[in-house]
PDB file of N, CA, C and O in Angstrom:
ATOM      1  N   UNK A   1     -36.431  50.363  46.907  1.00  0.00           N
ATOM      2  CA  UNK A   1     -37.772  49.842  47.243  1.00  0.00           C
ATOM      3  C   UNK A   1     -37.626  48.379  47.756  1.00  0.00           C
ATOM      4  O   UNK A   1     -36.751  47.641  47.304  1.00  0.00           O
ATOM      5  N   UNK A   2     -38.553  47.962  48.763  1.00  0.00           N
ATOM      6  CA  UNK A   2     -38.832  46.632  49.066  1.00  0.00           C
ATOM      7  C   UNK A   2     -39.160  45.485  48.179  1.00  0.00           C
ATOM      8  O   UNK A   2     -39.934  45.820  47.283  1.00  0.00           O
ATOM      9  N   UNK A   3     -38.883  44.499  48.159  1.00  0.00           N
ATOM     10  CA  UNK A   3     -39.372  43.480  47.332  1.00  0.00           C
ATOM     11  C   UNK A   3     -40.838  43.600  47.033  1.00  0.00           C
ATOM     12  O   UNK A   3     -41.332  43.727  45.912  1.00  0.00           O
ATOM     13  N   UNK A   4     -41.509  43.539  48.253  1.00  0.00           N
ATOM     14  CA  UNK A   4     -43.177  43.481  48.130  1.00  0.00           C
ATOM     15  C   UNK A   4     -43.556  44.827  47.349  1.00  0.00           C
ATOM     16  O   UNK A   4     -44.475  44.819  46.530  1.00  0.00           O
ATOM     17  N   UNK A   5     -42.818  45.983  47.630  1.00  0.00           N
ATOM     18  CA  UNK A   5     -43.193  47.049  46.706  1.00  0.00           C
ATOM     19  C   UNK A   5     -43.080  47.036  45.211  1.00  0.00           C
ATOM     20  O   UNK A   5     -43.817  47.597  44.399  1.00  0.00           O
ATOM     21  N   UNK A   6     -42.027  46.298  44.996  1.00  0.00           N
ATOM     22  CA  UNK A   6     -41.622  46.208  43.863  1.00  0.00           C
ATOM     23  C   UNK A   6     -42.529  45.144  43.086  1.00  0.00           C
ATOM     24  O   UNK A   6     -42.892  45.447  41.950  1.00  0.00           O
ATOM     25  N   UNK A   7     -42.884  44.020  43.584  1.00  0.00           N
ATOM     26  CA  UNK A   7     -43.857  43.183  43.197  1.00  0.00           C
ATOM     27  C   UNK A   7     -45.068  43.841  42.994  1.00  0.00           C
ATOM     28  O   UNK A   7     -45.572  43.585  41.900  1.00  0.00           O
ATOM     29  N   UNK A   8     -45.752  44.679  43.767  1.00  0.00           N
ATOM     30  CA  UNK A   8     -46.815  45.449  43.784  1.00  0.00           C
ATOM     31  C   UNK A   8     -47.003  46.149  42.699  1.00  0.00           C
ATOM     32  O   UNK A   8     -48.113  46.186  42.168  1.00  0.00           O
ATOM     33  N   UNK A   9     -45.752  46.931  42.119  1.00  0.00           N
ATOM     34  CA  UNK A   9     -45.654  47.919  41.235  1.00  0.00           C
ATOM     35  C   UNK A   9     -45.633  47.149  39.831  1.00  0.00           C
ATOM     36  O   UNK A   9     -46.173  47.676  38.859  1.00  0.00           O
ATOM     37  N   UNK A  10     -45.057  45.997  39.735  1.00  0.00           N
ATOM     38  CA  UNK A  10     -45.020  45.170  38.483  1.00  0.00           C
ATOM     39  C   UNK A  10     -46.355  44.768  38.324  1.00  0.00           C
ATOM     40  O   UNK A  10     -46.733  44.632  37.161  1.00  0.00           O
ATOM     41  N   UNK A  11     -47.234  44.524  39.319  1.00  0.00           N
ATOM     42  CA  UNK A  11     -48.551  43.594  39.161  1.00  0.00           C
ATOM     43  C   UNK A  11     -49.338  44.707  38.347  1.00  0.00           C
ATOM     44  O   UNK A  11     -49.928  44.445  37.299  1.00  0.00           O
ATOM     45  N   UNK A  12     -49.298  45.915  38.895  1.00  0.00           N
ATOM     46  CA  UNK A  12     -50.047  47.046  38.331  1.00  0.00           C
ATOM     47  C   UNK A  12     -50.104  47.183  36.911  1.00  0.00           C
ATOM     48  O   UNK A  12     -51.042  47.764  36.367  1.00  0.00           O
ATOM     49  N   UNK A  13     -49.054  46.628  36.218  1.00  0.00           N
ATOM     50  CA  UNK A  13     -48.963  46.566  34.488  1.00  0.00           C
ATOM     51  C   UNK A  13     -49.175  45.154  34.041  1.00  0.00           C
ATOM     52  O   UNK A  13     -48.950  44.901  32.858  1.00  0.00           O
ATOM     53  N   UNK A  14     -49.575  44.217  34.832  1.00  0.00           N
ATOM     54  CA  UNK A  14     -49.491  42.931  34.124  1.00  0.00           C
ATOM     55  C   UNK A  14     -51.071  42.726  33.723  1.00  0.00           C
ATOM     56  O   UNK A  14     -52.014  43.028  34.454  1.00  0.00           O
ATOM     57  N   UNK A  15     -51.163  42.171  32.458  1.00  0.00           N
ATOM     58  CA  UNK A  15     -52.597  41.973  31.767  1.00  0.00           C
ATOM     59  C   UNK A  15     -53.354  40.816  32.916  1.00  0.00           C
ATOM     60  O   UNK A  15     -52.735  40.130  33.730  1.00  0.00           O
ATOM     61  N   UNK A  16     -54.519  40.834  32.752  1.00  0.00           N
ATOM     62  CA  UNK A  16     -55.554  40.062  33.714  1.00  0.00           C
ATOM     63  C   UNK A  16     -55.220  38.628  33.602  1.00  0.00           C
ATOM     64  O   UNK A  16     -55.175  37.911  34.602  1.00  0.00           O
ATOM     65  N   UNK A  17     -54.989  38.198  32.427  1.00  0.00           N
ATOM     66  CA  UNK A  17     -54.745  36.594  32.265  1.00  0.00           C
ATOM     67  C   UNK A  17     -53.557  36.129  33.036  1.00  0.00           C
ATOM     68  O   UNK A  17     -53.481  35.011  33.546  1.00  0.00           O
ATOM     69  N   UNK A  18     -52.539  37.144  33.098  1.00  0.00           N
ATOM     70  CA  UNK A  18     -51.318  36.474  33.977  1.00  0.00           C
ATOM     71  C   UNK A  18     -51.441  36.535  35.277  1.00  0.00           C
ATOM     72  O   UNK A  18     -50.700  35.926  36.048  1.00  0.00           O
ATOM     73  N   UNK A  19     -52.548  37.403  35.686  1.00  0.00           N
ATOM     74  CA  UNK A  19     -52.614  37.696  37.260  1.00  0.00           C
ATOM     75  C   UNK A  19     -53.019  36.346  37.856  1.00  0.00           C
ATOM     76  O   UNK A  19     -52.662  35.995  38.980  1.00  0.00           O
ATOM     77  N   UNK A  20     -53.893  35.504  36.927  1.00  0.00           N
ATOM     78  CA  UNK A  20     -54.388  34.209  37.374  1.00  0.00           C
ATOM     79  C   UNK A  20     -53.080  33.417  37.556  1.00  0.00           C
ATOM     80  O   UNK A  20     -52.822  32.886  38.636  1.00  0.00           O
ATOM     81  N   UNK A  21     -52.363  33.350  36.630  1.00  0.00           N
ATOM     82  CA  UNK A  21     -51.038  32.310  36.779  1.00  0.00           C
ATOM     83  C   UNK A  21     -50.202  32.971  37.947  1.00  0.00           C
ATOM     84  O   UNK A  21     -49.571  32.194  38.663  1.00  0.00           O
ATOM     85  N   UNK A  22     -50.146  34.041  38.157  1.00  0.00           N
ATOM     86  CA  UNK A  22     -49.106  34.731  39.346  1.00  0.00           C
ATOM     87  C   UNK A  22     -49.722  34.218  40.587  1.00  0.00           C
ATOM     88  O   UNK A  22     -49.019  33.795  41.505  1.00  0.00           O
ATOM     89  N   UNK A  23     -51.132  34.243  40.651  1.00  0.00           N
ATOM     90  CA  UNK A  23     -51.821  33.980  41.855  1.00  0.00           C
ATOM     91  C   UNK A  23     -51.762  32.382  42.313  1.00  0.00           C
ATOM     92  O   UNK A  23     -51.862  31.903  43.443  1.00  0.00           O
ATOM     93  N   UNK A  24     -51.560  31.713  41.000  1.00  0.00           N
ATOM     94  CA  UNK A  24     -51.443  30.067  41.106  1.00  0.00           C
ATOM     95  C   UNK A  24     -50.135  29.797  41.599  1.00  0.00           C
ATOM     96  O   UNK A  24     -49.940  28.968  42.488  1.00  0.00           O
ATOM     97  N   UNK A  25     -49.152  30.520  41.014  1.00  0.00           N
ATOM     98  CA  UNK A  25     -47.679  30.547  41.596  1.00  0.00           C
ATOM     99  C   UNK A  25     -47.499  30.794  43.080  1.00  0.00           C
ATOM    100  O   UNK A  25     -46.929  29.956  43.779  1.00  0.00           O
ATOM    101  N   UNK A  26     -47.893  31.735  43.490  1.00  0.00           N
ATOM    102  CA  UNK A  26     -47.927  32.338  44.818  1.00  0.00           C
ATOM    103  C   UNK A  26     -48.676  31.084  45.708  1.00  0.00           C
ATOM    104  O   UNK A  26     -48.179  30.727  46.776  1.00  0.00           O
ATOM    105  N   UNK A  27     -49.744  30.537  45.244  1.00  0.00           N
ATOM    106  CA  UNK A  27     -50.180  29.650  46.172  1.00  0.00           C
ATOM    107  C   UNK A  27     -49.404  28.515  46.167  1.00  0.00           C
ATOM    108  O   UNK A  27     -49.168  28.034  47.275  1.00  0.00           O
ATOM    109  N   UNK A  28     -48.900  27.906  45.097  1.00  0.00           N
ATOM    110  CA  UNK A  28     -48.048  26.822  44.939  1.00  0.00           C
ATOM    111  C   UNK A  28     -46.898  27.226  45.820  1.00  0.00           C
ATOM    112  O   UNK A  28     -46.704  26.328  46.638  1.00  0.00           O
ATOM    113  N   UNK A  29     -46.173  28.091  45.952  1.00  0.00           N
ATOM    114  CA  UNK A  29     -45.086  28.398  46.666  1.00  0.00           C
ATOM    115  C   UNK A  29     -45.399  28.253  48.169  1.00  0.00           C
ATOM    116  O   UNK A  29     -44.493  27.805  48.872  1.00  0.00           O
ATOM    117  N   UNK A  30     -46.548  28.571  48.733  1.00  0.00           N
ATOM    118  CA  UNK A  30     -47.115  28.642  50.053  1.00  0.00           C
ATOM    119  C   UNK A  30     -47.382  27.172  50.382  1.00  0.00           C
ATOM    120  O   UNK A  30     -46.965  26.654  51.417  1.00  0.00           O
ATOM    121  N   UNK A  31     -48.181  26.446  49.348  1.00  0.00           N
ATOM    122  CA  UNK A  31     -48.172  25.013  49.707  1.00  0.00           C
ATOM    123  C   UNK A  31     -46.775  24.147  49.693  1.00  0.00           C
ATOM    124  O   UNK A  31     -46.569  23.208  50.461  1.00  0.00           O
ATOM    125  N   UNK A  32     -46.077  24.496  48.942  1.00  0.00           N
ATOM    126  CA  UNK A  32     -44.706  23.918  49.050  1.00  0.00           C
ATOM    127  C   UNK A  32     -43.794  24.175  50.456  1.00  0.00           C
ATOM    128  O   UNK A  32     -43.016  23.385  50.990  1.00  0.00           O
ATOM    129  N   UNK A  33     -44.099  25.338  50.809  1.00  0.00           N
ATOM    130  CA  UNK A  33     -43.555  25.617  52.152  1.00  0.00           C
ATOM    131  C   UNK A  33     -43.800  24.759  53.259  1.00  0.00           C
ATOM    132  O   UNK A  33     -43.048  24.137  54.010  1.00  0.00           O
ATOM    133  N   UNK A  34     -45.221  24.894  53.165  1.00  0.00           N
ATOM    134  CA  UNK A  34     -46.153  24.265  54.274  1.00  0.00           C
ATOM    135  C   UNK A  34     -45.723  22.797  54.314  1.00  0.00           C
ATOM    136  O   UNK A  34     -45.592  22.244  55.406  1.00  0.00           O
ATOM    137  N   UNK A  35     -45.440  21.976  52.881  1.00  0.00           N
ATOM    138  CA  UNK A  35     -45.305  20.575  52.885  1.00  0.00           C
ATOM    139  C   UNK A  35     -43.752  20.236  53.358  1.00  0.00           C
ATOM    140  O   UNK A  35     -43.438  19.109  53.741  1.00  0.00           O
ATOM    141  N   UNK A  36     -42.733  21.442  53.281  1.00  0.00           N
ATOM    142  CA  UNK A  36     -41.419  21.160  53.742  1.00  0.00           C
ATOM    143  C   UNK A  36     -41.461  21.133  55.177  1.00  0.00           C
ATOM    144  O   UNK A  36     -40.768  20.351  55.829  1.00  0.00           O
ATOM    145  N   UNK A  37     -42.364  22.077  55.763  1.00  0.00           N
ATOM    146  CA  UNK A  37     -42.405  22.185  57.206  1.00  0.00           C
ATOM    147  C   UNK A  37     -42.866  20.919  57.760  1.00  0.00           C
ATOM    148  O   UNK A  37     -42.293  20.387  58.711  1.00  0.00           O
ATOM    149  N   UNK A  38     -44.052  20.347  57.093  1.00  0.00           N
ATOM    150  CA  UNK A  38     -44.560  19.064  57.480  1.00  0.00           C
ATOM    151  C   UNK A  38     -43.647  17.954  57.460  1.00  0.00           C
ATOM    152  O   UNK A  38     -43.736  17.057  58.297  1.00  0.00           O
ATOM    153  N   UNK A  39     -42.722  17.959  56.504  1.00  0.00           N
ATOM    154  CA  UNK A  39     -41.870  16.545  56.225  1.00  0.00           C
ATOM    155  C   UNK A  39     -40.740  16.992  57.203  1.00  0.00           C
ATOM    156  O   UNK A  39     -40.176  16.058  57.773  1.00  0.00           O
ATOM    157  N   UNK A  40     -40.324  18.195  57.490  1.00  0.00           N
ATOM    158  CA  UNK A  40     -39.291  18.173  58.570  1.00  0.00           C
ATOM    159  C   UNK A  40     -39.842  17.873  59.995  1.00  0.00           C
ATOM    160  O   UNK A  40     -39.090  17.326  60.802  1.00  0.00           O
ATOM    161  N   UNK A  41     -41.239  18.232  60.382  1.00  0.00           N
ATOM    162  CA  UNK A  41     -41.735  17.913  61.783  1.00  0.00           C
ATOM    163  C   UNK A  41     -41.809  16.333  61.644  1.00  0.00           C
ATOM    164  O   UNK A  41     -41.372  15.644  62.566  1.00  0.00           O
ATOM    165  N   UNK A  42     -42.266  15.840  60.693  1.00  0.00           N
ATOM    166  CA  UNK A  42     -42.432  14.341  60.681  1.00  0.00           C
ATOM    167  C   UNK A  42     -40.882  13.644  61.006  1.00  0.00           C
ATOM    168  O   UNK A  42     -40.711  12.863  61.942  1.00  0.00           O
ATOM    169  N   UNK A  43     -39.902  14.025  60.159  1.00  0.00           N
ATOM    170  CA  UNK A  43     -38.529  13.452  60.326  1.00  0.00           C
ATOM    171  C   UNK A  43     -38.176  13.743  61.773  1.00  0.00           C
ATOM    172  O   UNK A  43     -37.606  12.902  62.469  1.00  0.00           O
ATOM    173  N   UNK A  44     -38.483  14.806  62.166  1.00  0.00           N
ATOM    174  CA  UNK A  44     -37.923  15.209  63.491  1.00  0.00           C
ATOM    175  C   UNK A  44     -38.769  14.276  64.504  1.00  0.00           C
ATOM    176  O   UNK A  44     -38.110  13.759  65.405  1.00  0.00           O
ATOM    177  N   UNK A  45     -40.099  14.014  64.460  1.00  0.00           N
ATOM    178  CA  UNK A  45     -40.899  13.050  65.298  1.00  0.00           C
ATOM    179  C   UNK A  45     -40.258  11.662  65.340  1.00  0.00           C
ATOM    180  O   UNK A  45     -40.096  11.103  66.425  1.00  0.00           O
ATOM    181  N   UNK A  46     -39.936  11.166  64.335  1.00  0.00           N
ATOM    182  CA  UNK A  46     -39.217   9.849  63.940  1.00  0.00           C
ATOM    183  C   UNK A  46     -37.987   9.730  64.873  1.00  0.00           C
ATOM    184  O   UNK A  46     -37.785   8.777  65.625  1.00  0.00           O
ATOM    185  N   UNK A  47     -37.181  10.829  64.729  1.00  0.00           N
ATOM    186  CA  UNK A  47     -36.038  10.950  65.405  1.00  0.00           C
ATOM    187  C   UNK A  47     -35.979  10.795  66.811  1.00  0.00           C
ATOM    188  O   UNK A  47     -35.247  10.073  67.488  1.00  0.00           O
ATOM    189  N   UNK A  48     -37.018  11.724  67.195  1.00  0.00           N
ATOM    190  CA  UNK A  48     -37.254  11.954  68.653  1.00  0.00           C
ATOM    191  C   UNK A  48     -37.978  11.007  69.485  1.00  0.00           C
ATOM    192  O   UNK A  48     -37.852  10.932  70.707  1.00  0.00           O
ATOM    193  N   UNK A  49     -38.823  10.211  68.695  1.00  0.00           N
ATOM    194  CA  UNK A  49     -39.816   9.415  69.359  1.00  0.00           C
ATOM    195  C   UNK A  49     -39.263   8.247  70.133  1.00  0.00           C
ATOM    196  O   UNK A  49     -39.988   7.743  70.991  1.00  0.00           O
ATOM    197  N   UNK A  50     -37.931   7.710  69.901  1.00  0.00           N
ATOM    198  CA  UNK A  50     -37.040   7.034  70.439  1.00  0.00           C
ATOM    199  C   UNK A  50     -36.992   7.424  71.886  1.00  0.00           C
ATOM    200  O   UNK A  50     -37.261   6.573  72.734  1.00  0.00           O
ATOM    201  N   UNK A  51     -36.675   8.626  72.227  1.00  0.00           N
ATOM    202  CA  UNK A  51     -36.447   9.228  73.399  1.00  0.00           C
ATOM    203  C   UNK A  51     -37.755   9.498  74.018  1.00  0.00           C
ATOM    204  O   UNK A  51     -37.906   9.170  75.195  1.00  0.00           O
ATOM    205  N   UNK A  52     -38.663  10.022  73.410  1.00  0.00           N
ATOM    206  CA  UNK A  52     -39.909  10.199  74.168  1.00  0.00           C
ATOM    207  C   UNK A  52     -40.450   9.243  74.839  1.00  0.00           C
ATOM    208  O   UNK A  52     -40.874   9.299  75.993  1.00  0.00           O
ATOM    209  N   UNK A  53     -40.439   8.108  73.925  1.00  0.00           N
ATOM    210  CA  UNK A  53     -41.182   6.762  74.573  1.00  0.00           C
ATOM    211  C   UNK A  53     -40.576   5.965  75.560  1.00  0.00           C
ATOM    212  O   UNK A  53     -41.012   4.833  75.771  1.00  0.00           O
ATOM    213  N   UNK A  54     -39.689   6.389  76.147  1.00  0.00           N
ATOM    214  CA  UNK A  54     -38.790   5.568  77.213  1.00  0.00           C
ATOM    215  C   UNK A  54     -39.546   5.822  78.639  1.00  0.00           C
ATOM    216  O   UNK A  54     -40.217   6.820  78.901  1.00  0.00           O
ATOM    217  N   UNK A  55     -39.321   4.806  79.436  1.00  0.00           N
ATOM    218  CA  UNK A  55     -39.958   4.927  80.887  1.00  0.00           C
ATOM    219  C   UNK A  55     -39.462   5.986  81.637  1.00  0.00           C
ATOM    220  O   UNK A  55     -40.164   6.614  82.430  1.00  0.00           O
ATOM    221  N   UNK A  56     -38.181   6.237  81.411  1.00  0.00           N
ATOM    222  CA  UNK A  56     -37.462   7.423  82.157  1.00  0.00           C
ATOM    223  C   UNK A  56     -38.178   8.786  81.861  1.00  0.00           C
ATOM    224  O   UNK A  56     -38.255   9.654  82.730  1.00  0.00           O
ATOM    225  N   UNK A  57     -38.652   8.929  80.720  1.00  0.00           N
ATOM    226  CA  UNK A  57     -39.142  10.346  80.254  1.00  0.00           C
ATOM    227  C   UNK A  57     -40.553  10.188  80.951  1.00  0.00           C
ATOM    228  O   UNK A  57     -40.978  11.169  81.560  1.00  0.00           O
ATOM    229  N   UNK A  58     -41.373   8.943  80.909  1.00  0.00           N
ATOM    230  CA  UNK A  58     -42.565   9.189  81.657  1.00  0.00           C
ATOM    231  C   UNK A  58     -42.352   9.394  82.937  1.00  0.00           C
ATOM    232  O   UNK A  58     -43.179  10.091  83.525  1.00  0.00           O
ATOM    233  N   UNK A  59     -41.363   8.924  83.586  1.00  0.00           N
ATOM    234  CA  UNK A  59     -41.253   9.153  85.096  1.00  0.00           C
ATOM    235  C   UNK A  59     -40.979  10.569  85.266  1.00  0.00           C
ATOM    236  O   UNK A  59     -41.566  11.219  86.131  1.00  0.00           O
ATOM    237  N   UNK A  60     -40.014  11.144  84.392  1.00  0.00           N
ATOM    238  CA  UNK A  60     -39.663  12.588  84.739  1.00  0.00           C
ATOM    239  C   UNK A  60     -40.576  13.523  84.546  1.00  0.00           C
ATOM    240  O   UNK A  60     -40.342  14.661  84.954  1.00  0.00           O
ATOM    241  N   UNK A  61     -41.938  13.186  83.808  1.00  0.00           N
ATOM    242  CA  UNK A  61     -42.808  14.370  83.511  1.00  0.00           C
ATOM    243  C   UNK A  61     -44.064  14.061  84.031  1.00  0.00           C
ATOM    244  O   UNK A  61     -45.011  14.783  83.721  1.00  0.00           O
ATOM    245  N   UNK A  62     -44.281  12.785  85.019  1.00  0.00           N
ATOM    246  CA  UNK A  62     -45.582  12.161  85.458  1.00  0.00           C
ATOM    247  C   UNK A  62     -46.072  13.374  86.608  1.00  0.00           C
ATOM    248  O   UNK A  62     -47.256  13.416  86.941  1.00  0.00           O
ATOM    249  N   UNK A  63     -45.263  14.162  87.074  1.00  0.00           N
ATOM    250  CA  UNK A  63     -45.794  15.262  88.104  1.00  0.00           C
ATOM    251  C   UNK A  63     -46.247  16.624  87.321  1.00  0.00           C
ATOM    252  O   UNK A  63     -46.462  17.617  88.016  1.00  0.00           O
ATOM    253  N   UNK A  64     -46.370  16.695  86.184  1.00  0.00           N
ATOM    254  CA  UNK A  64     -46.525  17.827  85.278  1.00  0.00           C
ATOM    255  C   UNK A  64     -48.058  17.765  84.817  1.00  0.00           C
ATOM    256  O   UNK A  64     -48.502  18.606  84.036  1.00  0.00           O
TER     257      UNK A  64
END
């Protein structure tokens, strides 16, 4: 069985109060992953900005 199927099967037997906690945890994981992507994007921007803002870059892209 795949992980999603195993999780779905386990959830069928979980008492209702725990389902709220599970949902909160899933949302936490999604938020955490999004924050990590944003941090990486911001770090990349800082690193690449010095090359993007050069006059040579403006010249190379002016016709597009």
